[in-house]
C-alpha positions as CSV (number, residue, x, y, z in Angstrom):
1,M,-38.6,-2.8,39.2
2,T,-35.9,-0.6,40.1
3,N,-33.3,-2.7,38.1
4,L,-35.6,-2.3,35.1
5,R,-35.9,1.4,35.4
6,C,-32.0,1.5,35.5
7,V,-32.1,-0.5,32.3
8,F,-34.3,1.7,30.8
9,A,-32.7,4.8,31.7
10,A,-29.3,3.6,30.3
11,A,-30.8,2.9,27.1
12,A,-32.8,6.1,26.6
13,M,-29.2,7.9,27.4
14,L,-27.5,6.0,24.9
15,A,-30.2,6.8,22.3
16,I,-30.0,10.4,23.0
17,S,-26.0,10.0,22.9
18,A,-26.3,8.5,19.5
19,L,-29.0,11.0,18.2
20,G,-26.9,13.9,19.4
21,E,-23.8,12.7,17.8
22,A,-26.2,11.9,14.5
23,A,-27.2,15.6,14.4
24,Q,-23.6,16.8,14.7
25,P,-21.8,17.7,11.4
26,Y,-19.3,15.5,10.0
27,P,-16.9,14.9,11.5
28,A,-17.8,14.9,15.2
29,R,-15.1,12.7,16.6
30,P,-11.4,11.5,15.3
31,I,-11.0,9.7,12.1
32,R,-9.1,6.6,11.6
33,F,-6.9,5.6,8.5
34,V,-6.4,1.9,8.6
35,N,-3.7,0.3,6.3
36,G,-2.1,-2.8,6.0
37,S,1.5,-1.6,6.1
38,P,3.7,-1.7,9.0
39,A,4.7,1.3,10.8
40,G,7.4,3.0,8.7
41,G,6.0,1.6,5.4
42,P,5.1,3.3,2.5
43,T,1.5,3.0,3.1
44,D,1.9,4.3,6.5
45,A,3.9,7.2,5.3
46,A,1.2,8.3,2.9
47,G,-1.3,8.1,5.6
48,R,0.6,10.5,7.9
49,I,1.2,13.1,5.3
50,I,-2.5,13.0,4.2
51,G,-4.0,12.3,7.6
52,E,-1.9,15.3,9.1
53,A,-3.1,17.8,6.4
54,L,-6.8,16.7,6.6
55,S,-6.7,17.1,10.5
56,Q,-6.0,20.5,10.0
57,V,-9.2,21.2,7.3
58,L,-11.7,19.1,9.2
59,G,-10.7,20.1,12.7
60,Q,-10.5,16.5,14.0
61,T,-7.6,14.3,14.5
62,V,-6.8,11.9,11.8
63,V,-5.3,8.6,13.3
64,N,-3.1,6.1,11.2
65,D,-3.6,2.5,12.5
66,S,-1.4,0.2,11.0
67,R,-2.6,-3.5,10.8
68,S,-0.1,-5.5,8.9
69,G,0.0,-9.2,8.1
70,A,-1.8,-11.7,5.9
71,D,-0.1,-9.8,2.9
72,G,-2.2,-6.7,3.5
73,A,-5.6,-8.6,4.0
74,I,-6.3,-7.7,7.6
75,A,-6.8,-3.9,7.3
76,P,-9.3,-4.1,4.6
77,E,-11.3,-6.7,6.4
78,L,-11.6,-4.7,9.3
79,V,-12.9,-1.6,7.3
80,A,-15.4,-3.8,5.4
81,K,-16.9,-4.9,8.8
82,A,-16.8,-1.3,10.3
83,P,-19.9,1.1,10.4
84,P,-20.3,3.1,7.4
85,D,-20.1,6.4,9.2
86,G,-17.1,8.0,7.9
87,Y,-15.0,7.3,11.0
88,T,-13.0,4.0,9.8
89,L,-11.4,4.3,6.5
90,L,-9.1,2.2,4.5
91,L,-5.9,3.5,2.8
92,G,-6.0,0.8,0.3
93,N,-2.8,0.1,-1.8
94,Q,-1.9,-2.2,-4.7
95,S,-1.4,-5.2,-2.2
96,S,-4.5,-5.1,-0.2
97,M,-7.1,-4.0,-3.1
98,A,-5.4,-6.0,-6.1
99,G,-2.4,-8.3,-5.1
100,V,-4.0,-10.2,-2.3
101,P,-7.5,-10.6,-4.6
102,A,-5.4,-11.9,-7.5
103,M,-2.9,-14.4,-5.1
104,R,-6.0,-15.8,-2.8
105,K,-8.7,-18.2,-4.0
106,T,-11.0,-16.9,-0.8
107,L,-11.0,-13.3,0.6
108,P,-12.7,-12.1,3.9
109,Y,-13.8,-8.9,1.6
110,D,-14.7,-8.1,-1.6
111,P,-12.4,-5.5,-3.0
112,I,-15.2,-4.0,-5.2
113,G,-18.4,-4.3,-3.4
114,A,-17.2,-3.8,0.1
115,F,-15.9,-0.5,-0.4
116,V,-16.9,2.9,-1.8
117,P,-14.1,5.0,-3.4
118,I,-13.0,8.3,-1.8
119,A,-10.1,9.6,-3.6
120,F,-6.7,8.4,-5.2
121,I,-3.6,9.6,-3.1
122,A,-0.3,8.8,-5.0
123,W,1.7,6.7,-6.9
124,N,4.7,4.9,-4.9
125,S,7.9,4.3,-6.7
126,G,9.4,1.1,-5.4
127,L,13.2,0.0,-5.8
128,L,14.7,-3.2,-6.5
129,V,17.7,-3.4,-4.6
130,V,20.9,-5.6,-3.6
131,H,23.3,-5.9,-0.7
132,P,26.5,-4.4,-1.5
133,G,28.1,-7.8,-1.2
134,V,26.4,-8.9,-4.6
135,P,28.5,-8.1,-7.4
136,A,25.7,-6.6,-9.5
137,R,25.1,-3.6,-10.7
138,T,22.3,-4.1,-13.1
139,I,19.4,-6.7,-13.3
140,T,21.1,-8.5,-16.0
141,E,24.2,-8.8,-13.9
142,L,22.1,-10.1,-10.8
143,V,20.4,-12.7,-13.0
144,E,24.0,-14.0,-14.4
145,Y,25.3,-13.9,-10.9
146,A,22.4,-16.0,-9.6
147,R,22.6,-18.4,-12.2
148,A,26.4,-18.9,-11.7
149,N,25.8,-19.6,-8.1
150,P,22.5,-21.6,-7.6
151,G,20.8,-21.4,-4.2
152,K,23.2,-18.6,-2.9
153,L,20.9,-15.8,-3.1
154,N,18.0,-15.2,-0.8
155,F,15.3,-12.9,-1.9
156,A,13.1,-11.1,0.9
157,A,9.7,-11.9,-0.1
158,A,8.2,-9.4,2.3
159,N,4.9,-8.5,0.5
160,P,3.0,-9.5,-2.8
161,P,4.7,-6.7,-5.0
162,A,7.9,-8.4,-3.9
163,I,6.7,-12.0,-4.2
164,L,5.6,-11.1,-7.7
165,T,8.7,-9.6,-8.6
166,A,10.8,-12.5,-7.6
167,A,8.6,-14.8,-9.4
168,L,8.7,-12.7,-12.4
169,L,12.3,-12.8,-12.3
170,K,12.7,-16.3,-11.8
171,S,9.7,-17.1,-14.7
172,T,11.6,-15.0,-17.4
173,T,15.2,-15.7,-16.6
174,K,15.5,-18.6,-14.5
175,P,17.7,-17.2,-11.8
176,D,17.9,-19.8,-8.8
177,M,17.2,-17.7,-5.9
178,V,15.5,-18.6,-2.7
179,N,12.5,-16.8,-1.2
180,V,12.4,-15.8,2.2
181,S,9.2,-14.6,3.6
182,Y,8.6,-11.5,5.9
183,K,5.9,-9.7,7.4
184,G,6.3,-6.5,5.3
185,D,9.3,-4.2,4.1
186,V,10.1,-2.8,7.5
187,A,10.4,-6.6,9.1
188,A,12.9,-7.4,6.3
189,M,15.3,-4.5,6.8
190,P,17.6,-6.1,9.2
191,D,18.4,-9.1,7.3
192,L,18.8,-7.1,4.0
193,L,21.1,-4.7,5.4
194,S,23.2,-7.4,7.5
195,G,23.5,-9.4,4.3
196,R,21.6,-12.4,5.6
197,V,19.2,-11.6,2.6
198,H,20.8,-10.4,-0.7
199,V,17.8,-9.2,-3.0
200,G,14.5,-6.9,-2.1
201,R,11.8,-4.9,-3.6
202,G,10.2,-2.3,-1.4
203,G,9.1,1.3,-1.1
204,M,11.4,4.2,-2.0
205,N,10.7,6.0,1.3
206,L,12.3,3.2,3.1
207,L,15.0,1.8,0.9
208,L,16.1,5.1,-0.4
209,P,18.2,6.6,2.4
210,Y,20.0,3.4,2.9
211,V,20.9,3.5,-0.9
212,K,22.3,6.9,-0.4
213,E,24.2,5.6,2.6
214,G,26.0,3.0,0.5
215,R,24.3,0.0,2.5
216,L,22.0,-0.9,-0.4
217,R,22.3,-0.9,-3.9
218,A,19.2,0.3,-6.3
219,L,19.1,-1.7,-9.5
220,A,15.7,-0.3,-11.2
221,V,12.6,1.4,-10.0
222,T,9.3,-0.7,-10.2
223,M,7.2,2.3,-11.9
224,R,6.0,3.2,-15.4
225,N,8.4,5.9,-15.8
226,R,11.8,6.9,-14.4
227,S,11.5,8.7,-11.1
228,R,12.3,12.2,-10.4
229,V,14.0,11.6,-7.4
230,V,16.4,8.9,-9.0
231,P,16.2,9.6,-12.8
232,E,19.4,7.7,-13.2
233,L,17.7,4.3,-12.6
234,P,15.8,2.6,-15.3
235,T,12.5,1.3,-15.0
236,M,11.8,-2.6,-14.9
237,S,10.7,-2.4,-18.5
238,E,14.2,-0.6,-19.6
239,A,16.1,-3.2,-17.7
240,G,14.7,-5.8,-19.5
241,F,11.1,-6.6,-18.2
242,P,8.8,-5.0,-20.7
243,R,5.8,-6.5,-19.5
244,F,6.3,-5.9,-16.0
245,S,3.0,-3.9,-14.8
246,I,3.0,-4.2,-10.9
247,Y,3.1,-0.5,-9.6
248,G,2.6,0.6,-6.2
249,W,-0.2,3.5,-5.4
250,F,-2.5,4.5,-2.8
251,A,-6.2,5.4,-2.5
252,L,-9.1,6.2,0.1
253,F,-11.7,3.9,0.5
254,G,-14.9,3.8,3.2
255,P,-17.1,1.0,3.8
256,A,-19.7,0.6,1.5
257,K,-23.0,2.5,2.2
258,M,-21.1,5.3,3.4
259,P,-23.5,8.4,3.2
260,A,-22.9,10.6,-0.1
261,S,-22.5,13.4,1.8
262,I,-19.5,12.2,3.8
263,V,-18.0,10.5,0.6
264,E,-18.2,14.0,-1.5
265,R,-17.1,16.0,1.9
266,L,-13.8,14.0,2.2
267,E,-13.1,13.7,-1.6
268,R,-13.6,17.8,-1.7
269,E,-11.3,18.0,1.5
270,I,-8.5,15.8,0.1
271,S,-8.4,17.3,-3.6
272,G,-7.9,20.9,-1.9
273,V,-4.9,19.1,0.5
274,L,-3.2,17.6,-2.7
275,K,-3.5,20.8,-4.3
276,R,-1.4,22.5,-1.6
277,P,2.4,23.5,-2.8
278,D,3.6,21.6,0.2
279,I,1.9,18.3,-0.2
280,P,3.5,17.4,-3.5
281,D,6.7,18.2,-2.2
282,Q,6.5,16.0,0.8
283,F,5.4,13.1,-1.3
284,N,8.0,13.6,-3.9
285,G,10.8,13.8,-1.5
286,I,10.3,10.2,-0.5
287,G,9.7,9.0,-4.0
288,F,5.7,9.3,-4.5
289,E,4.4,10.7,-7.7
290,M,1.2,12.7,-7.8
291,G,-1.7,12.4,-10.0
292,G,-4.1,9.5,-10.9
293,P,-8.1,8.5,-11.7
294,S,-10.8,10.5,-10.2
295,R,-13.0,9.1,-7.3
296,L,-15.5,8.2,-10.4
297,E,-12.8,6.2,-12.0
298,L,-11.3,4.6,-9.1
299,A,-13.5,1.4,-9.0
300,A,-12.8,0.5,-12.4
301,F,-9.0,1.4,-11.9
302,V,-9.1,-1.3,-9.2
303,K,-10.7,-3.7,-11.5
304,E,-8.0,-3.3,-14.1
305,Q,-5.4,-3.6,-11.4
306,I,-6.8,-6.9,-10.1
307,A,-6.7,-8.2,-14.0
308,A,-3.1,-6.9,-14.3
309,W,-2.0,-8.9,-11.0
310,V,-3.8,-12.0,-12.4
311,A,-2.2,-11.9,-15.5
312,A,1.1,-11.3,-14.0
313,A,0.9,-13.9,-11.4
314,R,-0.3,-16.3,-14.3
315,E,2.9,-15.5,-16.2
316,A,5.0,-15.9,-13.1
317,G,3.6,-19.2,-12.4
318,I,2.1,-18.4,-9.2
319,Q,-1.0,-20.2,-8.1
320,A,-3.8,-18.9,-6.0
321,Q,-3.8,-19.9,-2.4
Protein backbone atom coordinates (compact mmCIF):
# COMPACT_ATOMS: atom_id res chain seq x y z
CA MET A 1 0.00 0.00 0.00
CA THR A 2 2.83 2.34 0.83
CA ASN A 3 4.50 1.69 -2.54
CA LEU A 4 1.21 2.37 -4.32
CA ARG A 5 0.86 5.69 -2.51
CA CYS A 6 4.40 6.61 -3.57
CA VAL A 7 3.56 5.85 -7.19
CA PHE A 8 0.40 8.00 -7.04
CA ALA A 9 2.32 10.80 -5.34
CA ALA A 10 5.06 10.74 -7.97
CA ALA A 11 2.50 10.75 -10.78
CA ALA A 12 0.70 13.67 -9.18
CA MET A 13 3.93 15.65 -8.88
CA LEU A 14 4.75 15.03 -12.54
CA ALA A 15 1.28 16.13 -13.57
CA ILE A 16 1.53 19.29 -11.46
CA SER A 17 4.97 20.03 -12.95
CA ALA A 18 3.68 19.57 -16.50
CA LEU A 19 0.66 21.79 -15.83
CA GLY A 20 2.92 24.40 -14.28
CA GLU A 21 5.18 24.48 -17.32
CA ALA A 22 2.20 24.57 -19.67
CA ALA A 23 0.82 27.55 -17.76
CA GLN A 24 4.06 29.49 -18.15
CA PRO A 25 4.46 31.79 -21.15
CA TYR A 26 6.62 30.47 -23.96
CA PRO A 27 9.53 30.01 -23.75
CA ALA A 28 9.90 28.69 -20.21
CA ARG A 29 13.18 26.82 -20.81
CA PRO A 30 16.05 26.65 -23.34
CA ILE A 31 15.25 26.10 -27.02
CA ARG A 32 17.24 23.73 -29.20
CA PHE A 33 18.13 24.42 -32.84
CA VAL A 34 18.94 21.05 -34.41
CA ASN A 35 20.86 21.06 -37.70
CA GLY A 36 22.49 18.46 -39.90
CA SER A 37 25.76 20.33 -40.40
CA PRO A 38 29.00 19.51 -38.57
CA ALA A 39 30.13 22.08 -36.03
CA GLY A 40 31.79 24.90 -37.95
CA GLY A 41 29.80 24.24 -41.11
CA PRO A 42 27.57 26.86 -42.80
CA THR A 43 24.30 25.77 -41.16
CA ASP A 44 25.97 25.64 -37.76
CA ALA A 45 27.30 29.19 -38.32
CA ALA A 46 23.84 30.48 -39.30
CA GLY A 47 22.32 28.83 -36.22
CA ARG A 48 24.81 30.48 -33.89
CA ILE A 49 24.18 33.95 -35.30
CA ILE A 50 20.39 33.67 -35.09
CA GLY A 51 20.41 31.67 -31.87
CA GLU A 52 22.49 34.21 -29.97
CA ALA A 53 20.32 37.13 -31.11
CA LEU A 54 17.10 35.23 -30.41
CA SER A 55 18.29 34.33 -26.92
CA GLN A 56 18.49 38.03 -26.11
CA VAL A 57 14.90 38.80 -27.12
CA LEU A 58 13.31 35.61 -25.76
CA GLY A 59 15.16 35.60 -22.45
CA GLN A 60 16.06 31.92 -22.86
CA THR A 61 19.18 30.22 -24.15
CA VAL A 62 19.05 28.89 -27.71
CA VAL A 63 21.30 25.83 -27.96
CA ASN A 64 22.80 24.96 -31.35
CA ASP A 65 22.77 21.15 -31.69
CA SER A 66 24.72 19.77 -34.68
CA ARG A 67 23.68 16.26 -35.73
CA SER A 68 25.71 15.54 -38.83
CA GLY A 69 25.67 12.32 -40.83
CA ALA A 70 23.43 10.51 -43.31
CA ASP A 71 23.82 13.47 -45.72
CA GLY A 72 21.86 15.65 -43.29
CA ALA A 73 18.91 13.32 -42.67
CA ILE A 74 19.52 12.73 -38.94
CA ALA A 75 18.52 16.22 -37.77
CA PRO A 76 15.13 16.45 -39.55
CA GLU A 77 14.20 12.94 -38.42
CA LEU A 78 14.93 13.90 -34.81
CA VAL A 79 12.84 17.09 -35.00
CA ALA A 80 9.98 15.40 -36.87
CA LYS A 81 9.61 12.99 -33.94
CA ALA A 82 10.02 15.64 -31.20
CA PRO A 83 7.11 16.99 -29.16
CA PRO A 84 5.51 19.96 -31.01
CA ASP A 85 6.04 22.31 -28.06
CA GLY A 86 8.46 24.79 -29.67
CA TYR A 87 11.54 23.66 -27.76
CA THR A 88 13.07 21.44 -30.46
CA LEU A 89 13.33 23.19 -33.84
CA LEU A 90 15.03 22.34 -37.13
CA LEU A 91 17.45 24.68 -38.83
CA GLY A 92 16.88 23.10 -42.21
CA ASN A 93 18.86 23.71 -45.35
CA GLN A 94 18.98 22.75 -49.00
CA SER A 95 20.47 19.33 -48.17
CA SER A 96 18.09 18.14 -45.47
CA MET A 97 14.89 19.61 -46.93
CA ALA A 98 15.47 19.15 -50.68
CA GLY A 99 18.68 17.28 -51.50
CA VAL A 100 18.11 14.20 -49.35
CA PRO A 101 14.43 13.87 -50.40
CA ALA A 102 15.46 14.09 -54.06
CA MET A 103 18.29 11.58 -53.80
CA ARG A 104 16.68 8.90 -51.61
CA LYS A 105 13.82 6.55 -52.42
CA THR A 106 12.71 6.30 -48.80
CA LEU A 107 12.99 8.81 -45.97
CA PRO A 108 12.45 8.63 -42.20
CA TYR A 109 10.59 11.97 -42.42
CA ASP A 110 8.24 13.85 -44.72
CA PRO A 111 9.98 17.12 -45.72
CA ILE A 112 6.60 18.81 -46.19
CA GLY A 113 4.06 17.13 -43.90
CA ALA A 114 6.31 16.58 -40.87
CA PHE A 115 7.15 20.24 -40.33
CA VAL A 116 5.60 23.66 -39.92
CA PRO A 117 7.54 26.52 -41.54
CA ILE A 118 8.60 29.29 -39.15
CA ALA A 119 11.01 31.65 -40.92
CA PHE A 120 13.45 31.85 -43.82
CA ILE A 121 16.90 32.90 -42.58
CA ALA A 122 19.39 33.45 -45.42
CA TRP A 123 20.97 32.23 -48.64
CA ASN A 124 24.38 30.58 -48.46
CA SER A 125 26.98 31.34 -51.10
CA GLY A 126 29.01 28.21 -51.73
CA LEU A 127 32.37 28.07 -53.46
CA LEU A 128 33.82 25.64 -55.98
CA VAL A 129 37.51 25.39 -55.06
CA VAL A 130 40.66 23.55 -56.06
CA HIS A 131 43.93 22.89 -54.28
CA PRO A 132 46.69 25.24 -55.54
CA GLY A 133 48.51 22.21 -56.92
CA VAL A 134 45.85 21.98 -59.62
CA PRO A 135 46.85 24.28 -62.53
CA ALA A 136 43.34 25.62 -63.13
CA ARG A 137 42.01 29.12 -62.55
CA THR A 138 38.62 28.66 -64.22
CA ILE A 139 36.15 25.82 -64.43
CA THR A 140 36.96 25.45 -68.14
CA GLU A 141 40.63 24.96 -67.29
CA LEU A 142 39.67 22.48 -64.55
CA VAL A 143 37.63 20.42 -67.01
CA GLU A 144 40.43 20.46 -69.58
CA TYR A 145 42.99 19.38 -66.98
CA ALA A 146 40.74 16.57 -65.71
CA ARG A 147 40.23 15.29 -69.25
CA ALA A 148 43.96 15.35 -69.91
CA ASN A 149 44.70 13.55 -66.63
CA PRO A 150 41.97 10.90 -66.30
CA GLY A 151 41.48 9.55 -62.80
CA LYS A 152 44.14 11.79 -61.22
CA LEU A 153 41.79 14.35 -59.61
CA ASN A 154 39.70 13.57 -56.53
CA PHE A 155 36.49 15.48 -55.75
CA ALA A 156 35.46 15.89 -52.09
CA ALA A 157 31.85 14.65 -52.10
CA ALA A 158 31.09 16.00 -48.64
CA ASN A 159 27.30 16.61 -48.87
CA PRO A 160 24.42 16.48 -51.38
CA PRO A 161 25.26 19.85 -53.01
CA ALA A 162 28.86 18.74 -53.53
CA ILE A 163 27.79 15.33 -54.83
CA LEU A 164 25.38 16.95 -57.27
CA THR A 165 27.96 19.56 -58.36
CA ALA A 166 30.45 16.79 -59.15
CA ALA A 167 27.81 14.82 -61.05
CA LEU A 168 26.73 17.86 -63.07
CA LEU A 169 30.34 18.60 -63.98
CA LYS A 170 30.86 15.02 -65.09
CA SER A 171 27.60 14.69 -67.02
CA THR A 172 27.98 18.02 -68.83
CA THR A 173 31.68 18.03 -69.67
CA LYS A 174 32.83 14.43 -69.05
CA PRO A 175 35.92 15.17 -66.93
CA ASP A 176 37.30 12.04 -65.28
CA MET A 177 37.36 12.80 -61.53
CA VAL A 178 37.03 10.37 -58.63
CA ASN A 179 34.48 11.15 -55.88
CA VAL A 180 35.71 10.73 -52.30
CA SER A 181 32.95 10.68 -49.66
CA TYR A 182 33.09 12.64 -46.38
CA LYS A 183 30.68 13.35 -43.54
CA GLY A 184 30.37 17.06 -44.26
CA ASP A 185 32.53 20.00 -45.39
CA VAL A 186 34.51 20.17 -42.16
CA ALA A 187 35.56 16.52 -42.37
CA ALA A 188 36.86 17.04 -45.93
CA MET A 189 39.04 20.06 -45.08
CA PRO A 190 42.26 18.29 -43.96
CA ASP A 191 42.45 16.30 -47.19
CA LEU A 192 41.49 19.28 -49.34
CA LEU A 193 44.10 21.52 -47.73
CA SER A 194 46.82 18.87 -47.95
CA GLY A 195 46.07 18.10 -51.59
CA ARG A 196 45.01 14.49 -51.03
CA VAL A 197 41.74 15.60 -52.66
CA HIS A 198 41.92 18.28 -55.30
CA VAL A 199 38.45 19.73 -55.88
CA GLY A 200 35.61 20.58 -53.50
CA ARG A 201 32.42 22.54 -53.03
CA GLY A 202 31.45 24.01 -49.67
CA GLY A 203 30.14 26.97 -47.72
CA MET A 204 31.90 30.30 -48.14
CA ASN A 205 32.21 30.81 -44.39
CA LEU A 206 34.34 27.67 -44.20
CA LEU A 207 36.37 27.94 -47.42
CA LEU A 208 36.92 31.67 -47.94
CA PRO A 209 39.54 32.13 -45.17
CA TYR A 210 41.70 29.45 -46.83
CA VAL A 211 41.16 31.07 -50.23
CA LYS A 212 42.38 34.40 -48.83
CA GLU A 213 45.45 32.66 -47.36
CA GLY A 214 46.24 31.09 -50.75
CA ARG A 215 45.76 27.56 -49.45
CA LEU A 216 42.80 27.01 -51.80
CA ARG A 217 41.81 28.63 -55.11
CA ALA A 218 38.17 29.57 -55.75
CA LEU A 219 36.81 29.11 -59.28
CA ALA A 220 33.14 30.09 -58.94
CA VAL A 221 30.30 30.82 -56.51
CA THR A 222 27.29 28.51 -56.36
CA MET A 223 24.62 31.22 -56.15
CA ARG A 224 22.10 32.79 -58.51
CA ASN A 225 24.03 36.08 -58.54
CA ARG A 226 27.59 37.12 -57.83
CA SER A 227 28.47 37.47 -54.16
CA ARG A 228 29.08 40.87 -52.65
CA VAL A 229 31.89 39.30 -50.62
CA VAL A 230 33.85 38.03 -53.65
CA PRO A 231 32.33 39.92 -56.61
CA GLU A 232 35.25 38.97 -58.86
CA LEU A 233 34.18 35.30 -58.91
CA PRO A 234 31.70 34.20 -61.63
CA THR A 235 28.55 32.23 -60.85
CA MET A 236 28.31 28.64 -62.08
CA SER A 237 25.98 29.89 -64.79
CA GLU A 238 28.49 32.50 -65.96
CA ALA A 239 31.24 29.88 -65.85
CA GLY A 240 29.44 27.68 -68.38
CA PHE A 241 26.70 25.87 -66.43
CA PRO A 242 23.51 27.83 -67.22
CA ARG A 243 21.21 25.14 -65.81
CA PHE A 244 22.94 24.98 -62.43
CA SER A 245 20.10 25.68 -59.97
CA ILE A 246 21.31 24.30 -56.63
CA TYR A 247 21.80 27.03 -54.05
CA GLY A 248 22.45 27.02 -50.33
CA TRP A 249 19.80 28.35 -47.94
CA PHE A 250 18.65 28.11 -44.33
CA ALA A 251 15.19 28.23 -42.76
CA LEU A 252 13.67 27.40 -39.39
CA PHE A 253 11.01 24.69 -39.05
CA GLY A 254 9.16 23.10 -36.14
CA PRO A 255 7.45 19.73 -35.75
CA ALA A 256 4.00 19.58 -37.32
CA LYS A 257 1.11 20.55 -35.02
CA MET A 258 3.10 23.19 -33.15
CA PRO A 259 0.68 25.74 -31.64
CA ALA A 260 0.07 28.65 -33.99
CA SER A 261 0.78 31.11 -31.19
CA ILE A 262 4.33 29.76 -30.78
CA VAL A 263 4.96 29.71 -34.53
CA GLU A 264 3.79 33.31 -34.86
CA ARG A 265 5.84 34.41 -31.84
CA LEU A 266 9.00 32.87 -33.25
CA GLU A 267 8.37 34.31 -36.71
CA ARG A 268 7.81 37.77 -35.25
CA GLU A 269 10.93 37.69 -33.10
CA ILE A 270 13.14 36.32 -35.89
CA SER A 271 11.80 38.92 -38.30
CA GLY A 272 12.82 41.60 -35.80
CA VAL A 273 16.25 40.04 -35.33
CA LEU A 274 16.89 39.91 -39.07
CA LYS A 275 16.14 43.65 -39.34
CA ARG A 276 18.84 44.56 -36.84
CA PRO A 277 21.75 46.22 -38.70
CA ASP A 278 24.36 44.03 -37.02
CA ILE A 279 22.78 40.73 -38.15
CA PRO A 280 23.02 41.30 -41.95
CA ASP A 281 26.59 42.48 -41.38
CA GLN A 282 27.42 39.23 -39.60
CA PHE A 283 25.78 37.13 -42.33
CA ASN A 284 27.34 39.10 -45.19
CA GLY A 285 30.74 38.80 -43.57
CA ILE A 286 30.71 35.04 -44.04
CA GLY A 287 29.14 34.99 -47.47
CA PHE A 288 25.44 34.73 -46.62
CA GLU A 289 22.82 36.81 -48.42
CA MET A 290 19.65 38.10 -46.73
CA GLY A 291 16.10 38.00 -48.06
CA GLY A 292 13.85 35.16 -49.11
CA PRO A 293 10.32 33.73 -49.01
CA SER A 294 7.91 34.55 -46.18
CA ARG A 295 6.66 31.94 -43.73
CA LEU A 296 3.48 31.49 -45.76
CA GLU A 297 5.57 30.95 -48.92
CA LEU A 298 8.11 28.63 -47.32
CA ALA A 299 6.29 25.31 -47.82
CA ALA A 300 5.81 26.06 -51.53
CA PHE A 301 9.49 27.09 -51.74
CA VAL A 302 10.59 23.72 -50.29
CA LYS A 303 8.43 21.88 -52.84
CA GLU A 304 10.02 23.91 -55.63
CA GLN A 305 13.48 23.15 -54.28
CA ILE A 306 12.79 19.42 -54.17
CA ALA A 307 11.58 19.55 -57.78
CA ALA A 308 14.73 21.47 -58.79
CA TRP A 309 16.93 18.89 -57.08
CA VAL A 310 15.06 16.01 -58.71
CA ALA A 311 15.51 17.61 -62.13
CA ALA A 312 19.20 18.35 -61.53
CA ALA A 313 19.87 14.83 -60.22
CA ARG A 314 18.14 13.37 -63.27
CA GLU A 315 20.23 15.54 -65.58
CA ALA A 316 23.40 14.51 -63.73
CA GLY A 317 22.50 10.84 -63.99
CA ILE A 318 22.13 10.32 -60.23
CA GLN A 319 19.77 7.49 -59.32
CA ALA A 320 17.80 7.73 -56.07
CA GLN A 321 19.12 5.18 -53.59
